[in-house]
N, CA, C and O atoms as CSV, one atom per row, in Angstrom:
chain,resi,resn,atom,element,x,y,z
A,1,MET,N,N,97.240,113.604,102.146
A,1,MET,CA,C,97.447,112.483,103.047
A,1,MET,C,C,98.563,111.857,103.578
A,1,MET,O,O,99.437,111.407,102.836
A,2,LYS,N,N,98.612,111.797,104.521
A,2,LYS,CA,C,99.436,111.685,105.903
A,2,LYS,C,C,100.154,110.282,105.139
A,2,LYS,O,O,99.732,109.414,104.374
A,3,ASN,N,N,101.663,110.627,105.894
A,3,ASN,CA,C,102.568,109.290,105.209
A,3,ASN,C,C,102.966,108.163,106.022
A,3,ASN,O,O,102.672,108.610,107.130
A,4,PHE,N,N,103.295,107.349,106.171
A,4,PHE,CA,C,103.401,106.275,106.796
A,4,PHE,C,C,104.048,106.422,108.419
A,4,PHE,O,O,103.602,105.922,109.452
A,5,SER,N,N,105.060,107.152,108.260
A,5,SER,CA,C,105.659,107.834,109.694
A,5,SER,C,C,104.666,108.543,110.577
A,5,SER,O,O,104.499,108.478,111.795
A,6,THR,N,N,104.001,109.292,109.572
A,6,THR,CA,C,102.838,110.013,110.976
A,6,THR,C,C,101.855,109.481,111.012
A,6,THR,O,O,101.217,110.011,111.922
A,7,LEU,N,N,101.264,108.678,110.545
A,7,LEU,CA,C,99.913,107.547,111.202
A,7,LEU,C,C,100.402,106.966,112.106
A,7,LEU,O,O,99.658,106.973,113.087
A,8,GLN,N,N,101.827,106.170,112.336
A,8,GLN,CA,C,102.614,105.601,113.004
A,8,GLN,C,C,102.578,105.934,114.515
A,8,GLN,O,O,102.161,105.270,115.464
A,9,ARG,N,N,103.380,107.687,114.427
A,9,ARG,CA,C,103.333,108.484,115.533
A,9,ARG,C,C,101.723,108.712,116.135
A,9,ARG,O,O,101.364,108.637,117.310
A,10,GLY,N,N,100.954,108.992,115.018
A,10,GLY,CA,C,99.566,109.019,115.607
A,10,GLY,C,C,99.452,108.377,116.314
A,10,GLY,O,O,99.549,108.815,117.460
A,11,GLN,N,N,99.211,107.115,116.146
A,11,GLN,CA,C,98.940,105.584,116.928
A,11,GLN,C,C,99.358,105.837,118.255
A,11,GLN,O,O,98.708,106.198,119.237
A,12,VAL,N,N,100.662,105.563,118.096
A,12,VAL,CA,C,101.777,105.284,119.159
A,12,VAL,C,C,101.475,106.411,120.101
A,12,VAL,O,O,101.069,106.136,121.231
A,13,SER,N,N,101.618,107.488,119.780
A,13,SER,CA,C,101.587,108.554,120.777
A,13,SER,C,C,100.322,108.457,121.414
A,13,SER,O,O,100.482,108.548,122.631
A,14,SER,N,N,99.153,108.313,121.104
A,14,SER,CA,C,97.790,108.679,121.558
A,14,SER,C,C,97.863,107.221,122.451
A,14,SER,O,O,97.162,107.258,123.463
A,15,GLN,N,N,98.428,106.249,122.282
A,15,GLN,CA,C,98.486,105.249,123.010
A,15,GLN,C,C,99.296,105.110,124.265
A,15,GLN,O,O,98.885,104.420,125.198
A,16,LEU,N,N,100.882,106.001,124.323
A,16,LEU,CA,C,101.678,106.274,125.140
A,16,LEU,C,C,101.001,107.032,126.083
A,16,LEU,O,O,101.231,106.792,127.269
A,17,ARG,N,N,100.075,108.053,125.733
A,17,ARG,CA,C,99.424,109.064,126.989
A,17,ARG,C,C,98.084,108.794,127.354
A,17,ARG,O,O,97.395,109.516,128.075
A,18,GLN,N,N,97.689,107.563,126.751
A,18,GLN,CA,C,96.462,106.934,127.755
A,18,GLN,C,C,97.269,106.075,128.604
A,18,GLN,O,O,96.812,105.911,129.736
A,19,ILE,N,N,98.233,105.556,128.361
A,19,ILE,CA,C,98.544,104.755,129.368
A,19,ILE,C,C,99.786,105.483,130.557
A,19,ILE,O,O,100.226,104.920,131.560
A,20,ARG,N,N,100.058,106.562,130.166
A,20,ARG,CA,C,100.405,107.654,131.495
A,20,ARG,C,C,99.227,107.898,131.977
A,20,ARG,O,O,99.140,107.483,133.133
A,21,LEU,N,N,97.858,108.614,131.418
A,21,LEU,CA,C,96.900,108.796,132.320
A,21,LEU,C,C,96.241,107.888,133.123
A,21,LEU,O,O,95.717,108.137,134.208
A,22,ASP,N,N,96.288,106.751,132.512
A,22,ASP,CA,C,95.808,105.511,133.352
A,22,ASP,C,C,96.159,105.004,134.497
A,22,ASP,O,O,95.478,104.536,135.409
A,23,LYS,N,N,97.840,105.203,134.311
A,23,LYS,CA,C,98.468,105.295,135.429
A,23,LYS,C,C,98.642,106.312,136.485
A,23,LYS,O,O,99.108,106.175,137.616
A,24,ASN,N,N,98.150,107.421,135.860
A,24,ASN,CA,C,97.890,108.774,137.052
A,24,ASN,C,C,99.346,108.874,137.518
A,24,ASN,O,O,99.633,108.781,138.712
A,25,LEU,N,N,100.484,109.110,136.322
A,25,LEU,CA,C,101.551,109.588,136.495
A,25,LEU,C,C,101.980,110.932,135.402
A,25,LEU,O,O,101.998,111.034,134.175
A,26,PRO,N,N,102.305,111.871,136.539
A,26,PRO,CA,C,102.784,113.244,136.001
A,26,PRO,C,C,104.000,113.012,135.095
A,26,PRO,O,O,104.848,112.153,135.334
A,27,ILE,N,N,104.025,113.818,134.062
A,27,ILE,CA,C,104.804,114.101,133.128
A,27,ILE,C,C,106.654,114.267,134.087
A,27,ILE,O,O,107.693,113.718,133.719
A,28,THR,N,N,106.551,114.785,134.779
A,28,THR,CA,C,107.600,115.118,135.794
A,28,THR,C,C,108.222,113.583,136.325
A,28,THR,O,O,109.374,113.302,135.995
A,29,ASP,N,N,107.742,112.998,136.822
A,29,ASP,CA,C,108.176,112.109,137.111
A,29,ASP,C,C,108.489,110.565,136.263
A,29,ASP,O,O,108.994,109.545,136.731
A,30,ILE,N,N,108.108,110.764,135.195
A,30,ILE,CA,C,108.129,109.913,134.035
A,30,ILE,C,C,109.912,110.325,133.242
A,30,ILE,O,O,110.884,109.640,132.923
A,31,ALA,N,N,109.655,111.438,133.210
A,31,ALA,CA,C,111.421,112.090,132.620
A,31,ALA,C,C,112.077,112.066,133.444
A,31,ALA,O,O,113.224,112.043,132.997
A,32,CYS,N,N,112.072,112.049,135.077
A,32,CYS,CA,C,113.177,111.630,135.819
A,32,CYS,C,C,113.310,110.115,135.808
A,32,CYS,O,O,114.471,109.709,135.869
A,33,LYS,N,N,112.538,109.379,135.755
A,33,LYS,CA,C,112.477,107.841,135.637
A,33,LYS,C,C,113.205,107.352,134.261
A,33,LYS,O,O,114.049,106.457,134.320
A,34,CYS,N,N,112.811,108.044,132.860
A,34,CYS,CA,C,113.555,107.492,131.632
A,34,CYS,C,C,114.191,108.245,131.336
A,34,CYS,O,O,114.400,107.898,130.174
A,35,ASP,N,N,114.915,109.396,131.526
A,35,ASP,CA,C,115.758,109.868,131.062
A,35,ASP,C,C,115.373,110.598,129.821
A,35,ASP,O,O,115.993,110.935,128.813
A,36,LEU,N,N,114.332,110.711,130.166
A,36,LEU,CA,C,113.845,112.431,128.732
A,36,LEU,C,C,113.185,113.618,129.542
A,36,LEU,O,O,112.566,113.570,130.606
A,37,SER,N,N,113.464,114.595,128.811
A,37,SER,CA,C,113.190,115.799,129.188
A,37,SER,C,C,111.734,115.603,129.295
A,37,SER,O,O,111.260,114.702,128.604
A,38,VAL,N,N,110.991,116.249,129.996
A,38,VAL,CA,C,109.291,116.954,130.038
A,38,VAL,C,C,108.925,117.293,128.926
A,38,VAL,O,O,107.788,116.904,128.656
A,39,ALA,N,N,109.612,118.078,127.876
A,39,ALA,CA,C,109.278,119.132,126.802
A,39,ALA,C,C,109.155,117.513,125.751
A,39,ALA,O,O,108.088,117.189,125.229
A,40,ASN,N,N,110.232,116.810,125.632
A,40,ASN,CA,C,109.958,115.509,124.870
A,40,ASN,C,C,109.429,114.530,124.983
A,40,ASN,O,O,109.481,113.666,124.108
A,41,ILE,N,N,108.597,114.355,126.394
A,41,ILE,CA,C,107.622,113.425,126.614
A,41,ILE,C,C,106.284,114.072,126.231
A,41,ILE,O,O,105.247,113.434,126.050
A,42,ASP,N,N,106.415,115.448,126.122
A,42,ASP,CA,C,105.016,115.936,126.168
A,42,ASP,C,C,105.182,116.114,123.979
A,42,ASP,O,O,104.106,116.257,123.400
A,43,ALA,N,N,106.236,116.086,123.259
A,43,ALA,CA,C,106.498,115.961,121.891
A,43,ALA,C,C,105.706,114.548,121.342
A,43,ALA,O,O,105.012,114.388,120.338
A,44,ILE,N,N,106.112,113.563,122.448
A,44,ILE,CA,C,105.823,112.432,121.976
A,44,ILE,C,C,104.575,111.810,122.113
A,44,ILE,O,O,104.225,110.739,121.616
A,45,GLU,N,N,103.761,112.771,123.018
A,45,GLU,CA,C,102.802,112.252,123.213
A,45,GLU,C,C,101.928,113.293,122.340
A,45,GLU,O,O,100.798,113.281,122.826
A,46,ARG,N,N,101.979,114.048,121.420
A,46,ARG,CA,C,101.741,114.775,120.827
A,46,ARG,C,C,101.671,114.522,119.428
A,46,ARG,O,O,100.889,114.922,118.566
A,47,GLY,N,N,102.727,113.720,119.390
A,47,GLY,CA,C,102.965,112.467,117.726
A,47,GLY,C,C,103.842,113.690,116.986
A,47,GLY,O,O,103.439,114.035,115.875
A,48,GLU,N,N,104.861,114.273,117.465
A,48,GLU,CA,C,105.687,115.282,117.293
A,48,GLU,C,C,106.576,114.287,116.069
A,48,GLU,O,O,106.586,113.057,116.131
A,49,ALA,N,N,107.062,114.826,115.331
A,49,ALA,CA,C,108.187,113.970,114.487
A,49,ALA,C,C,109.770,114.399,115.268
A,49,ALA,O,O,110.603,115.191,114.828
A,50,ILE,N,N,109.841,113.574,116.571
A,50,ILE,CA,C,111.128,113.509,117.143
A,50,ILE,C,C,111.943,112.058,116.912
A,50,ILE,O,O,111.508,111.282,116.061
A,51,SER,N,N,113.142,111.711,117.698
A,51,SER,CA,C,113.924,111.092,117.373
A,51,SER,C,C,113.197,109.945,117.906
A,51,SER,O,O,112.565,109.948,118.962
A,52,PHE,N,N,113.379,108.604,116.807
A,52,PHE,CA,C,112.229,107.109,116.808
A,52,PHE,C,C,112.884,106.709,118.333
A,52,PHE,O,O,112.222,106.091,119.167
A,53,LYS,N,N,114.339,107.173,118.578
A,53,LYS,CA,C,114.899,106.387,119.845
A,53,LYS,C,C,114.240,106.806,121.012
A,53,LYS,O,O,114.137,105.993,121.931
A,54,LYS,N,N,113.729,108.052,121.145
A,54,LYS,CA,C,113.151,108.829,122.315
A,54,LYS,C,C,111.517,108.088,122.712
A,54,LYS,O,O,111.026,107.957,123.833
A,55,TYR,N,N,110.855,107.634,121.209
A,55,TYR,CA,C,109.609,107.027,121.803
A,55,TYR,C,C,110.042,105.596,121.876
A,55,TYR,O,O,109.136,104.816,122.168
A,56,LEU,N,N,111.090,105.138,121.698
A,56,LEU,CA,C,111.254,103.639,121.745
A,56,LEU,C,C,111.734,103.719,123.715
A,56,LEU,O,O,111.474,102.830,124.527
A,57,ARG,N,N,112.420,104.972,124.001
A,57,ARG,CA,C,112.522,104.740,125.477
A,57,ARG,C,C,111.423,104.716,126.347
A,57,ARG,O,O,111.471,103.940,127.302
A,58,LEU,N,N,110.171,105.627,126.141
A,58,LEU,CA,C,108.987,105.642,126.700
A,58,LEU,C,C,108.713,104.152,126.649
A,58,LEU,O,O,108.695,103.275,127.512
A,59,ILE,N,N,108.411,104.175,124.756
A,59,ILE,CA,C,107.549,102.101,124.960
A,59,ILE,C,C,108.427,101.692,126.077
A,59,ILE,O,O,107.944,101.097,127.041
A,60,ARG,N,N,109.613,101.957,126.012
A,60,ARG,CA,C,110.167,100.672,127.161
A,60,ARG,C,C,110.314,100.572,128.659
A,60,ARG,O,O,110.660,99.639,129.385
A,61,PHE,N,N,109.799,102.314,129.001
A,61,PHE,CA,C,109.716,102.400,130.327
A,61,PHE,C,C,108.511,101.878,130.750
A,61,PHE,O,O,108.501,101.203,131.780
A,62,TYR,N,N,107.177,102.137,129.940
A,62,TYR,CA,C,106.008,101.348,130.109
A,62,TYR,C,C,106.202,99.836,130.131
A,62,TYR,O,O,105.545,99.152,130.915
A,63,GLU,N,N,106.968,99.367,129.404
A,63,GLU,CA,C,107.391,97.321,129.067
A,63,GLU,C,C,106.121,97.109,128.249
A,63,GLU,O,O,105.297,96.219,128.462
A,64,LYS,N,N,106.054,98.114,127.203
A,64,LYS,CA,C,105.387,97.783,126.281
A,64,LYS,C,C,106.288,97.568,125.048
A,64,LYS,O,O,107.433,98.015,125.117
A,65,LYS,N,N,105.779,96.751,123.609
A,65,LYS,CA,C,106.371,96.248,122.569
A,65,LYS,C,C,105.172,97.410,121.417
A,65,LYS,O,O,104.128,98.036,121.602
A,66,ILE,N,N,105.989,97.198,120.412
A,66,ILE,CA,C,105.696,97.366,119.259
A,66,ILE,C,C,105.181,96.267,118.332
A,66,ILE,O,O,106.013,95.398,118.067
A,67,GLN,N,N,103.863,96.128,117.741
A,67,GLN,CA,C,103.474,95.121,116.696
A,67,GLN,C,C,102.659,95.607,115.781
A,67,GLN,O,O,101.534,96.094,115.890
A,68,ILE,N,N,103.483,95.391,114.674
A,68,ILE,CA,C,102.590,95.524,113.218
A,68,ILE,C,C,101.960,94.509,112.756
A,68,ILE,O,O,102.498,93.415,112.587
A,69,LEU,N,N,100.546,94.804,112.459
A,69,LEU,CA,C,99.237,93.943,112.121
A,69,LEU,C,C,99.142,94.386,110.922
A,69,LEU,O,O,98.985,95.586,110.698
A,70,LEU,N,N,99.226,93.461,109.959
A,70,LEU,CA,C,98.453,93.606,108.236
A,70,LEU,C,C,97.166,93.140,108.584
A,70,LEU,O,O,96.943,92.311,109.466
A,71,THR,N,N,96.280,93.724,107.832
A,71,THR,CA,C,94.875,93.299,107.999
A,71,THR,C,C,94.131,93.700,106.485
A,71,THR,O,O,94.568,94.546,105.706
A,72,ASP,N,N,93.130,93.022,106.323
A,72,ASP,CA,C,92.396,93.007,105.068
A,72,ASP,C,C,91.241,93.786,105.147
A,72,ASP,O,O,90.496,93.887,104.172
């Protein structure tokens, strides 16, 4: 069974990757603009366990917010 943070990373990472692809932005361009390395962005898009601050930096770069929704 996956733990909570693994599930969150998986959901967020796939959305961040899709945003980048939809905008047709190369990772190298994003790395220069949001002060993250190419390796960090690649790790985020694969859902790896790296600093939440780095995830947040990329989320903010895309002008997105995190929303937690509980459903029945």
